[in-house]
C-alpha positions, -999 to +999 in steps of 0.1 A: +195-303+496+204-291+461+179-291+432+184-314+403+168-312+369+138-331+380+130-310+411+100-287+407+109-250+410+089-232+436+075-200+422+087-168+437+062-154+463+056-118+465+042-097+493+010-078+484+017-042+479+055-047+479+075-025+454+086-039+421+122-048+418+144-036+389+143-070+373+105-070+373+102-037+355+090-042+318+076-077+323+041-086+319+037-095+355+050-060+366+026-042+342-003-061+356+009-053+391+012-017+382-023-016+368-037-031+400-018-005+421-033+022+399-067+008+403-064+008+441-058+046+440-094+051+430-116+044+400-121+074+378-092+094+393-074+112+365-037+105+359-016+137+354+006+134+324+040+139+341+073+120+344+057+098+370+031+084+347+049+082+314+054+044+319+017+041+315+018+058+281+045+035+267+053+061+241+087+078+241+075+108+219+046+116+242+069+111+273+093+137+259+066+163+255+053+155+290+087+160+305+086+196+292+103+190+258+075+203+237+097+216+210+114+183+203+091+154+212+108+131+185+140+130+204+153+094+209+122+081+192+107+071+158+076+093+161+068+126+144+045+155+149+012+154+130-006+179+107-027+207+118-065+212+114-057+234+084-035+207+069-064+181+071-089+206+060-073+220+027-080+196-002-050+207-023-022+198+001-003+166+011-006+146+043+027+127+043+028+106+013-009+110+006-029+138-009-053+152+016-082+134+002-062+102-001-053+105+037-090+109+047-097+078+026-069+058+041-082+063+076-117+055+067-134+089+061-145+110+031-134+146+025-162+151+001-172+150-036-157+174-061-182+196-080-181+194-119-157+220-134-145+232-101-110+235-087-098+204-067-078+228-045-108+249-033-127+238-002-159+254-016-157+230-046-166+199-025-200+188-012-210+161+012-182+141+030-181+127+065-203+144+091-199+147+128-223+118+133-198+095+115-171+102+141-167+087+176-189+107+200-161+113+225-144+137+200-174+161+201-167+180+233-184+212+219-217+195+210-214+201+173-246+192+153-242+157+138-252+170+104-222+193+103-194+183+079-162+174+095-141+195+072-161+225+082-153+219+119-116+216+111-115+248+092-136+269+117-112+290+137-138+307+157-158+278+171-156+242+182-121+247+196-117+215+216-136+194+191-116+205+161-084+198+180-095+164+191-106+155+155-073+167+141-053+146+167-076+117+161-069+118+123-032+120+130-034+091+154-054+070+129-029+077+102-001+068+125-017+034+133-019+023+095+016+006+098+034+030+075+064+052+082+045+078+100+042+074+138+022+101+156+031+111+191+001+094+206-023+065+199-061+067+195-065+051+229-042+076+246-062+104+229-094+090+241-081+089+277-071+126+273-106+135+260-122+117+288-101+133+316-085+100+326-052+117+314-044+153+320-021+176+301+011+187+319+015+221+337-022+229+337-023+232+299-056+231+282-063+201+258-063+223+228-029+240+238-014+206+244-026+192+212-013+222+193+022+212+204+017+177+188+016+190+152+041+209+132 
């Protein structure tokens, strides 16, 4: 018997655990199914950032990097590499269309207050500013004291290696989520997964080495 316009359409039934069809890829239903399948693999099991998991990331730039193309992550995408810890730490530079201090303010943090009769381009001419206690705790992998100025962590090349890399990437990701023309290669949420171990860098890279490849 053929269906007419008034006949109810029976929903398509799926078999639990059956693979997704080509037509299902990219739909909300398939994304939910994919999440359920990942959940069945075991709660807390880290996902290795490889070609097999890049659909989870939903980010072409990061996918390019994870496929081994660390030198050209912006291929076929609208994303860009970010700025280094030194770039975020030096007050006399530029972060995209912002001054360094303006970029800090745009993402909700404070570089510091300029001392009277002191050069605006000198780090030592600034006091105060955001401290480690003012950042999300998941960034502080090295246990830096909460009273430490964030700029001092960014500019310290001999200590706080993982923390300073995570802070720098966090600042880049925050800037990329402001809605302007800059789009960093990962989101804050993806970076948090990386910091927690839910996502792992490719090829056995350390977090610091991987993040180094995400800024120019």
